[in-house]
C-alpha angles and dihedrals in degrees: 000000000000132000134217123246108238091213106052102004094245102168102209110070111143094216132034112263091236134026124231090274094055097253120136117257095212089242109157115214108229088209107052099009097234114153111210109225094024112047091040093059128149097002113030096191096050092039090058095043093046096046092048091048091050091048093051095042089050094057104267091280115191109242109201122084090189103044117056122217116262118271108277091010113193110188095186092049088046089064088067088075087073092064093060 
């Protein structure tokens, strides 16, 4: 089972971004680099919005040096996963 990044819509996180109590699981998205429970402190909502805007404004750069983007990766299309 995979989980969707709430920042960039990357659909292959190994852990949910937040646990059942709403605390970050410290999962780091290989696509945008957001670490849930760290980069969203102290304001979860603004942390998510700010990180997403920065990721988009900086050209949708792939974060991970160890995990490659999916074949035919489309970061703009990937954002559609957030609408589901």
